[in-house]
C-alpha positions as CSV (number, residue, x, y, z in Angstrom):
1,M,-45.7,89.3,39.9
2,L,-46.5,92.1,41.7
3,E,-47.9,89.7,44.7
4,Q,-44.7,87.5,44.6
5,Q,-42.8,89.8,44.8
6,I,-44.7,91.8,47.3
7,S,-44.2,88.6,49.4
8,K,-40.5,88.0,49.2
9,L,-40.7,91.8,50.6
10,Q,-42.7,91.1,53.9
11,E,-40.3,87.5,54.2
12,Y,-37.3,89.7,53.8
13,F,-38.9,92.8,56.0
14,S,-39.3,90.5,59.2
15,R,-36.2,89.4,59.7
16,P,-35.0,90.3,63.3
17,R,-32.4,92.3,62.0
18,F,-34.8,95.0,61.2
19,D,-36.5,94.7,64.4
20,G,-37.7,98.0,65.8
21,V,-37.3,99.4,62.0
22,Q,-39.6,102.4,61.6
23,R,-40.6,101.7,57.4
24,L,-41.9,105.0,55.6
25,Y,-43.0,102.9,52.9
26,S,-45.1,99.7,52.9
27,E,-43.9,96.5,50.9
28,R,-46.4,97.0,48.3
29,Q,-44.8,100.0,47.3
30,V,-41.3,99.4,47.8
31,A,-42.7,96.5,45.3
32,E,-44.5,99.0,42.9
33,Q,-41.5,101.6,42.4
34,Q,-38.4,98.6,42.4
35,G,-37.2,99.0,38.9
36,I,-38.7,102.7,38.2
37,I,-35.2,103.7,39.2
38,A,-32.6,103.2,36.9
39,N,-29.2,102.8,38.7
40,D,-26.2,104.3,38.5
41,Y,-23.1,103.6,39.1
42,T,-20.9,107.0,39.2
43,V,-18.0,105.9,40.8
44,A,-17.3,103.0,38.7
45,R,-18.9,105.2,35.6
46,E,-15.6,108.0,36.5
47,A,-12.7,105.5,36.7
48,A,-13.6,103.6,34.0
49,E,-14.1,106.8,32.2
50,G,-10.7,108.2,33.3
51,F,-9.2,105.3,32.9
52,L,-10.1,105.1,29.2
53,I,-9.4,108.9,28.6
54,S,-5.6,107.1,30.0
55,C,-5.2,104.7,27.5
56,E,-6.0,106.7,24.4
57,T,-3.8,109.4,25.7
58,A,-0.6,106.4,26.0
59,L,-1.7,105.1,23.0
60,K,-1.4,107.9,21.0
61,I,2.4,109.0,22.5
62,I,2.8,105.3,22.0
63,R,2.1,105.5,18.0
64,Q,4.2,108.6,18.2
65,L,7.2,106.5,18.4
66,P,9.5,106.0,15.8
67,P,9.6,102.7,14.9
68,S,13.1,101.2,15.5
69,D,12.5,103.8,19.0
70,P,14.7,101.2,22.0
71,I,12.1,102.0,24.5
72,L,9.4,99.3,22.3
73,P,12.0,97.7,19.5
74,D,9.5,95.1,18.6
75,R,6.1,97.6,18.2
76,R,3.1,95.8,16.4
77,L,0.3,98.8,16.4
78,P,-2.3,99.7,13.9
């Protein structure tokens, strides 16, 4: 499997767009490290956390409204 990854990397890095690029790590070193470092999509995660807080806050406010409130006359929330 490692040899297959190395082969794919060699093929990828041999493309013309990488001509003249000096690499600090060999294809083998890159293949050995793949999957070790966890991906963290910080912007998306923080946006989702903020959105969840906004939704929870809005739901708390809506639940505090009296059932006959004209804003939500047919309110059916748990």
